[in-house]
C-alpha positions in Angstrom: -11.9 -14.7 6.3 -10.1 -11.7 4.9 -6.7 -13.4 5.0 -7.1 -16.4 2.8 -4.0 -16.6 0.6 -5.0 -16.5 -3.1 -5.2 -19.9 -4.9 -2.0 -20.9 -6.7 -3.4 -20.2 -10.1 -5.4 -17.1 -9.2 -4.3 -13.6 -10.2 -2.0 -12.5 -7.4 1.0 -10.4 -6.4 4.0 -11.7 -4.4 6.5 -9.8 -2.3 9.8 -11.7 -1.8 11.9 -10.3 1.0 14.8 -11.9 2.8 13.9 -15.4 1.5 10.3 -15.2 2.6 7.2 -14.7 0.3 3.9 -13.0 1.0 1.0 -13.3 -1.5 -1.9 -10.9 -1.9 -4.6 -10.5 -4.5 -4.6 -7.7 -7.1 -7.2 -5.6 -5.3 -5.1 -5.7 -2.1 -2.0 -4.9 -4.1 -3.8 -1.7 -5.5 -4.7 -0.5 -2.0 -1.3 -1.5 -0.5 0.4 0.6 -3.3 -1.7 3.7 -2.3 -0.9 3.2 1.4 2.8 2.9 0.6 2.8 5.8 -1.8 1.0 8.2 0.6 3.6 7.3 3.3 6.5 8.0 1.0 5.0 11.2 -0.4 5.2 12.4 3.2 8.9 11.4 3.5 8.1 8.8 6.1 10.4 5.9 6.6 9.4 2.3 5.5 8.6 1.6 9.1 5.6 3.9 8.9 4.3 2.0 5.9 4.8 -1.3 7.8 2.6 0.1 10.7 0.0 1.3 8.2 -0.1 -2.0 6.3 -0.3 -4.1 9.5 -3.2 -1.9 10.5 -5.0 -2.3 7.2 -4.4 -6.1 7.2 -6.1 -6.3 10.6 -8.9 -3.8 10.1 -10.1 -4.6 6.5 -7.8 -7.3 5.0 -6.4 -4.4 2.9 -9.8 -3.8 1.3 -11.8 -0.6 1.0 -14.8 -1.9 2.9 -18.2 -0.1 2.8 -19.2 -1.5 6.2 -17.8 -2.3 9.6 -18.3 -2.4 13.3 -20.7 0.5 14.3 -19.8 3.3 11.9 -16.3 2.0 10.8 -15.5 2.2 7.1 -12.8 1.8 4.6 -9.2 0.5 4.6 -8.5 1.4 8.2 -12.1 1.1 9.5 -12.1 4.7 10.5 -15.2 6.0 12.3 -16.8 9.3 11.2 -18.3 9.7 14.7 -14.7 9.7 16.1 -13.6 12.6 13.9 -11.8 10.7 11.1 -13.9 12.4 8.4 -17.1 12.0 6.5 -18.3 8.6 5.3 -17.2 9.4 1.8 -13.8 10.7 2.9 -12.8 7.6 5.0 -13.7 5.4 2.0 -11.3 7.4 -0.2 -8.0 5.5 0.0 -5.7 8.5 -0.3 -7.6 10.5 2.3 -7.9 7.5 4.7 -4.2 6.8 4.4 -3.3 10.4 5.0 -5.4 10.6 8.1 -3.8 7.4 9.4 -0.3 8.9 9.0 -1.4 12.2 10.5 -2.4 10.3 13.6 0.6 7.9 13.5 3.3 10.7 13.6 1.6 12.1 16.8 2.4 8.8 18.6 5.5 9.7 20.6 7.5 6.5 20.1 6.2 5.5 16.6 9.7 5.1 15.2 10.9 2.7 17.9 7.9 1.3 19.7 6.3 -2.1 19.1 4.4 -2.0 15.8 1.3 -3.6 17.4 1.3 -1.0 20.2 1.8 1.9 17.9 -1.0 0.7 15.6 -3.3 0.3 18.7 -2.4 3.8 19.9 -3.7 5.2 16.6 -6.7 2.9 16.2 -7.9 2.3 19.8 -9.3 -1.0 18.7 -11.4 -3.4 20.8 -8.8 -6.0 19.8 -5.6 -4.3 21.1 -3.3 -7.2 20.2 -4.9 -7.9 16.8 -2.0 -6.3 14.8 0.7 -8.7 16.0 0.0 -11.5 13.6 0.3 -9.1 10.5 3.5 -7.4 11.4 5.9 -9.8 9.4 3.7 -9.8 6.3 3.3 -6.0 6.5 7.1 -5.6 6.9 7.8 -7.6 3.7 5.2 -5.8 1.8 6.4 -2.4 2.9 10.0 -3.3 2.2 9.1 -4.2 -1.4 6.7 -1.4 -2.1 9.0 1.3 -0.7 11.9 0.0 -2.8 13.9 -0.9 0.2 14.3 -4.4 -1.2 15.0 -4.1 -5.0 13.4 -6.5 -7.5 11.1 -8.0 -4.9 7.5 -7.5 -6.2 5.8 -9.4 -9.0 2.2 -9.8 -10.1 0.6 -12.6 -12.1 -2.5 -11.4 -14.0 -3.7 -14.0 -16.5 -6.0 -11.6 -18.6 -4.7 -8.1 -18.0 -6.8 -5.2 -19.4 -5.6 -3.4 -22.6 -2.7 -1.1 -21.7 -3.7 2.2 -20.3 -0.5 4.3 -20.2 -2.4 7.6 -19.5 -4.2 6.0 -16.5 -0.9 4.5 -15.2 0.9 7.9 -15.5 -1.9 9.7 -13.7 -1.9 7.1 -10.9 1.8 7.3 -10.5 1.8 11.1 -10.5 -0.8 11.1 -7.7 0.9 8.3 -5.7 4.7 8.8 -6.0 6.7 11.4 -4.1 6.9 14.8 -5.9 10.6 14.3 -6.5 9.8 11.3 -8.8 8.9 12.9 -12.2 6.4 11.1 -14.3 6.3 11.5 -18.1 4.6 9.7 -21.0 5.5 9.2 -24.6 2.9 7.2 -26.5 2.6 3.9 -24.7 5.7 4.4 -22.5 5.5 5.9 -19.1 8.9 7.0 -17.6 9.7 7.9 -14.0 12.8 9.8 -13.2 13.5 9.1 -9.5 15.9 10.8 -7.1 17.6 7.5 -6.1 17.5 3.8 -6.8 15.2 3.1 -3.8 12.6 5.5 -5.2 13.1 4.0 -8.6 12.4 0.5 -7.4 9.4 1.8 -5.4 8.0 3.4 -8.6 8.5 0.1 -10.5 6.8 -2.0 -7.8 3.9 0.4 -7.4 3.4 0.2 -11.2 3.5 -3.6 -11.1 1.1 -3.7 -8.2 -1.5 -2.0 -10.6 -0.9 -4.3 -13.6 -4.5 -5.6 -13.2 -5.8 -2.1 -13.7 -3.5 -0.6 -16.3 -2.2 -3.6 -18.2 1.6 -3.2 -18.2 3.7 -4.8 -21.0 7.1 -4.5 -19.3 8.8 -2.7 -16.5 12.5 -1.7 -16.6 14.6 -0.1 -13.8 17.8 1.7 -14.8 18.1 -0.4 -17.9 
């Protein structure tokens, strides 16, 4: 079962959007943050991130799997034999996400079509209606991680690692849109974003990686 909700006291992250909450564990949060970041780096609307996350939920449980059906691998269970890339490439989250979006934007009605059907057009899965049950959770997660819904993403990590500001700065630089400028002074990482949506996205993507980089505190616009 990829989709078991984390136990109440387990380390977890929660997206709260329009009165509904969705919980994921910290590993899923890390990969979801990359999927969202790659979409936004390409100037794609939050809907693209919703479709990508619904797909990753169904294919891997938002985990970077080293196995799958036939030769399927990684977050999106992409198959090297079907031209998605080498085994190493499809297990590299940034590459895999990029290839997903490359294929997504070629689906003629991806902006307006049914999320399940668009996901299926990209994936050609043996379970063509498998994405339906993940759409609402994916939408909430996408809305939080893209900054569309401000102050909507939190993570509980009981024993975070020592703070790694250099690691966090490097991660954000690689993940945020190029218009979001990342700088670091000592233990403080600052992101100058073009608008408040991008600022909230940066904050939420940082929070999503608390279990890796040990954040002390996150502020948006004071």
